[in-house]
C-alpha positions, 0 to 999 in steps of 0.5 A, a space after each residue: 388643845 391650847 398650846 402653852 409658851 413658856 411665858 404663859 405656863 406658870 399662870 396655866 400651871 397657877 390656874 389649874 392648882 387654883 381650880 384643884 384647891 376650890 374643888 376639893 374645897 367644895 367637895 369638903 364642904 359638901 362631906 361636912 353637910 352630908 355626914 356619912 354614917 361608917 359601917 364597922 368592918 364586921 358588919 359590911 362583911 356579914 352584909 357581904 356574906 348575907 348577899 352573897 347567900 341570897 344571890 346563890 341559890 338562885 344562880 346554882 338554880 339556873 346551873 340546874 335547869 341549864 344541866 337538864 338540858 342535856 346538850 353539850 352547849 347547855 352543860 357548858 353553860 351550866 359549868 359557867 353558872 355553877 362556877 359563879 355560884 361556887 363564887 358566891 358560896 366561897 364568899 358567904 362563907 358556906 362550905 357545905 354548899 361549896 362543896 356540893 357545888 364543886 361535885 356538881 361541876 365535877 359531874 357536868 364535867 364527866 357527862 362531857 367526858 372531861 374526866 380529869 377535869 371532872 377529878 379535878 373538881 371532885 378532889 377539890 370537894 371531898 376534903 372540904 366535906 370531910 372539913 364539915 362533917 358531911 358524911 352524905 356529901 362525902 359519899 356521893 363525891 367518893 361514889 363519883 370519883 368511883 364512877 371516873 375510874 371505873 370509865 377510865 378502866 381503873 378498876 381497882 382504884 374504882 373499887 377502893 372509892 366505892 368501898 369508902 363510900 358504901 358505909 358512909 351511905 349506909 351510915 346516914 341512911 341515904 338509900 339512893 346513894 347506896 344503891 348506886 354505889 352498889 351498882 358500881 361495884 357490881 359492873 367492876 365485877 361484871 367487867 372482871 368477868 365474875 358474874 355471879 358477884 355482879 349478880 350479888 351486888 346489882 340484885 341489892 341495888 335492885 332491892 333498894 331502888 324498888 323499896 324507895 322507888 326509884 323507877 330510874 335507877 330501877 330501870 338501869 339495874 334491871 338492864 345492867 342484870 340482863 347484861 349479867 345474863 347475857 354474859 352467862 349466856 342465859 339468853 331467857 333470863 336475859 331477855 326477862 329483865 330487858 323486858 321489865 327494863 324497857 317500860 320504865 325507861 320509857 316512863 321515865 323518859 331516860 335520855 342520859 344517865 342519872 346525875 346526883 
């Protein structure tokens, strides 16, 4: 660096000022020779939303593929991707997909046994689903909240959410989700020692899973019915249902509980 003494400092400052003004002059000349067409603010926002809307599904799909791996590391990676998709859906103004993504993040946290984090995201999703009138997504989220409360041993709270979800699933004709919710209610009654009540809900669930051809759901429900008969001391019945469940588990290659 050149040291400037007090006698030359003014000259140096002048030179810098001249260079600055010369630079501004050149820049201004270039600007005039290459006029820029202004983009209306509304159009710019629309372009940004379109870009986000186009990018979000790809990122969401990447998150799904990571989630399918079911390892803790992959699930952590899925959360990062889902959160990236969430930002894009918010930027695009897509409230439906925002709600879906929030629930999906909750599911991953649930699978990582981080129940409070799961609830945090479910509770963000729920009012959004209601706001946009997406009854199917609302039912899924309500059931997911019920599942968390069931896992936490808060069965009365779980039943409250399941009972809110059930008529919504039935109303929109989402039979698979209806069966999942019925399964959850059956588990609550089994926990309460009300085996016959549990059987009532499990049998409803089983019929639906069989009707829609969901072999994975059918396998879990047959297994759950086997547990009921085990609790009742009916060992032959228990073996009968476990024996039906086992080949379905093998065929489906189930390694983890079903997601949404």
